[in-house]
N, C-alpha and C positions, 0 to 999 in steps of 0.2 A: 771690304768694308764697298768697293765700287764696283760690285755688281748688283747689288741688290738695292730700292730705295723705302727696305721698311728699319724703320727706327728703331736703336738699341742702348739700350741701358748703360747709363755711366760705369757705371758699375762691372756690369759686366765683361763692357771696353777695358776699363783701366785691369779686369783681373784676368783675360784674354791676351795685352799689353804687356805685363805680370810677365808669365810664359813666351814669348815670342824673346821678352831680354831674355831668359832664365830655364830653359829648356826641357832643362833634368830636374828642375822642381816641376813636371810633367808626374814624375813617378813618384810623387807624392802625395795624390792624389784620389781619393776613394776612385776604384776602377767601380767604371762601365762597360757596359753590350759594345763590343769590336776595340777595345781599346787594348785589347791583348797582342794587337796587330801593330800598332805602333810603339809599341815597350821595348825592343828590341832598337824601334829606332832611338830610344831615348834612353834604352842603358850605351851606345855607341854616340851618345850627346856626351853623354858625361864624362866632367873632370873635375879629381879631385881640389884645384888648384880653383875652380870657381866654387864650391862648396858654398852655397847661402846656410847661415848660422841659423841665425835668428829673420823664415820667412816675416813673421808678421810683422814683424817691425821696419824688414827694408822695405814691403807694401803699403806700410803708411808714412816711410820718407817719400818715397815716389811718387803721392798723391800730389804732390803743389806741381810734376814736373810735368805730370800725364796731365792735370785742372791746363795750365799754363799750352801745352798742343792744345788740345783742344780752344780752347779760346781764339789762339793762335788761328787754326784752321774755320774757326768761325768768323773769325776777322778781313775772309781770303772770304769769306759765304762758299765754303765749300763744305760747310754744316750748317741746319738751320738753329737760327740763337733763341728763339719761340722756343723750341725741343730741348732743348740747354734747361731750360733754366724752367724746364719742366720732367728735370735728369733723367732724359731721354736724348741720343743722338737722331739726326733724320741730314740724308746725304739729301746736299742742293742738286740742282739743272746743274750746276758750273760743270762746266771740265776741266778737269786739271790736265797741264802741260804737254807737250808731248815728251819732253825729255823730264818729266816728272814723272813722269809713267809708263818710259820705259825705265826709270831708274829700278822704278816699284817693282815690272815686271823678271829684270835679271835677279833682285835679293828674293822677290816669292818663287823663282827658281832655283837656284842657290839650295834653297831650305822647301822640298818641295814637301817634304813627306809632313813636317815640323808645319806650314798652311795652309795643308789639307786638316788637318788632326784639328788646329784653331779655330778655322777660319767651316768647317766641318760642324763632327760633335760639340767644342766645345760649344764653340759661337749658338748651336740651336736651343741648346741646351736651355731651361728655363733657370734664370736666378734665383727666385725664390722656392719655398718649402720644403719637404722634405724631399730626399736625393738631389737637389737644388746645384746649383753651379757655386754660393754662397756655403753649402753646407759640406759638399764634395772638398772642396778646395782648401775652406778652413779661414780663409786670407777675410774677410769679413764678418763682424756679427750678424747669425743670423736667428737669434732666437724666442727674439721679438718682428719680426717681420711679419704683415700681415697679411694673408696668406688666401 
């Protein structure tokens, strides 16, 4: 999210975070244009010992940790508190420390394909609506969303 000053829905960030933690679960989402080129990489990442039995339940259990992490970043003024109250995250102008930026870059370089998929096609996908991120992932209820 460092690259962009755009705001991002909290639910979208939670979904993207889930797939960052469990990349093999991306194979369970409804495919989209350009997804095929990532499937081979994701299948190689798949590990029988990391299989998630109940994705929705795990996603639900992660919510408190994810929200706490977002609030911690807000407390450091890295994200705008007012936007968070409106269900969005927006990066402030506060710069990350050099050591943190370096650690993030190293981690991103180690999982370049995954980061490209998450920050590219998945992050740019609409959260709501028919074939939105909620519907494709089936992690969050979407039937009653206002479109």
